[in-house]
C-alpha positions, 0 to 999 in steps of 0.5 A: 230641220235641226233646232239650235239646241239639239245635241249633235248625234254621236255615232261611234266609229272606232279607229285604232292605230292601224289605218283609216277605218280600222276597228280596235279588237272587241276586247277593248270595250268588253265590259268597259264603261269609261274612257279618257278623252284626250283631245278633240279635232275638227280634222279627221287626219289630225285625229288619226295621227294622234291615234297613231302616236298613241299606238306607237307608245303602246296605248289603244286609242280610238276616235269618236266622231261627234258632228264636225268634231273628232274626239280622240280617246285612249284606253277603256276602263270598267269604272270611273275610279280606275279611269281617273287613277290612270288619267292622273298617271297619264297626266303626270307622264305627259301622255295626255294634255292637262285638260284630258278627262274621264268620260263614258264610252258612247253607246254602241261602242261598249 
């Protein structure tokens, strides 16, 4: 039985612009601890379309499933400061929405 206050289990399943189930190259996460979460969908199809769009712009993106949600993240960084700097650039160029934010890469992916 799941209690209402229990957090949904987060199992990382990366997808990288190469079709369903494709994993990003291992070097994306090597030594990296942070990423930019750009959007969350309840539809896997919409999340995959967002990843494809970012791939066409030369960005490495992946999906982090969390319960019924699909979190679309872009790039991976060694430090929060580095991720924050790139996030500002992404926001100013409108690559990500204004509410995108820096978050830790889930355990199991890094």
